[in-house]
C-alpha positions in Angstrom: 0.0 0.0 0.0 2.9 2.4 0.6 4.5 1.4 -2.7 2.8 4.2 -4.7 4.1 7.1 -2.5 7.5 5.5 -2.4 7.5 5.3 -6.2 6.6 8.9 -6.4 9.4 9.8 -3.9 11.9 7.7 -5.9 10.9 9.4 -9.2 11.2 12.8 -7.6 14.6 11.9 -6.2 15.9 10.7 -9.5 14.6 13.7 -11.4 16.1 16.1 -8.7 19.5 14.3 -8.7 19.7 14.4 -12.5 18.9 18.1 -12.5 21.1 19.0 -9.5 23.8 16.3 -8.6 25.1 18.5 -5.8 21.8 18.6 -3.9 21.9 17.4 -0.3 19.9 14.9 1.6 18.5 17.8 3.6 17.4 19.6 0.5 15.7 16.5 -0.9 14.0 15.9 2.5 12.7 19.4 2.6 11.4 19.4 -1.0 9.7 16.0 -0.6 8.3 16.8 2.8 9.6 13.6 4.3 12.0 13.0 7.2 15.8 13.2 6.7 16.0 9.5 7.9 13.5 8.4 5.2 15.4 10.3 2.6 18.7 8.7 3.7 17.0 5.3 3.6 15.7 5.9 0.0 19.1 7.1 -1.2 20.8 4.1 0.4 18.4 1.7 -1.4 18.9 3.4 -4.7 22.7 3.1 -4.2 22.3 -0.6 -3.2 20.3 -1.2 -6.4 23.0 0.6 -8.5 20.4 3.2 -9.6 22.5 6.1 -8.3 26.2 6.4 -7.4 27.9 8.8 -5.0 31.1 10.7 -5.8 33.1 12.1 -2.9 34.4 15.5 -4.0 36.7 15.8 -1.1 40.3 15.2 -2.0 40.7 13.0 1.1 39.2 9.6 0.6 38.8 9.0 4.4 36.9 12.2 4.9 33.3 12.6 3.7 33.0 16.2 2.5 31.0 17.5 -0.4 29.4 14.6 -2.3 27.7 14.4 -5.7 25.0 12.0 -6.7 24.6 10.8 -10.3 22.3 8.4 -12.1 23.7 5.3 -13.6 22.4 3.7 -16.8 20.1 1.7 -14.6 19.0 4.8 -12.9 18.0 6.5 -16.2 16.1 3.3 -17.2 14.3 3.3 -13.8 13.4 6.9 -14.1 11.8 6.3 -17.5 10.1 3.2 -16.2 8.6 5.2 -13.4 7.5 8.0 -15.7 5.8 5.4 -18.0 4.1 3.8 -14.9 2.7 7.1 -13.7 1.5 8.1 -17.2 -0.4 4.8 -17.4 -1.9 5.4 -13.9 -3.0 8.9 -14.9 -4.5 7.5 -18.2 -6.6 5.0 -16.3 -7.8 7.7 -13.9 -8.6 10.0 -16.8 -10.6 7.3 -18.6 -12.5 6.4 -15.4 -13.4 10.1 -14.9 -14.4 10.5 -18.5 -16.7 7.4 -18.2 -18.2 8.8 -15.0 -18.8 12.2 -16.7 -20.4 10.6 -19.8 -22.6 8.4 -17.5 -23.6 11.4 -15.5 -24.5 13.5 -18.6 -26.4 10.6 -20.3 -28.2 9.8 -17.1 -29.7 13.2 -16.8 -31.4 13.2 -20.2 
């Protein structure tokens, strides 16, 4: 049941990271309206699935400084898969509303 919102959050994260690889977890959390912990969890899952990668921009490998996120090939494929999914969902919703409207208009005659 929570899969739909998580898909929406994942799509938002992928789009945001593609547009701004230097964004922070705090920025993502704020824009999504979810906790920093949940944002961290979602990012870790995306990293685990090789959908995104993290690049440490600090010259010192042992020190975590400024980081940059970027989408992998799999990440781009996932982004397009999610976009297709949401377009299909919206098309079903549109057709259902259209049928309800037609029924409502035909029923009043």
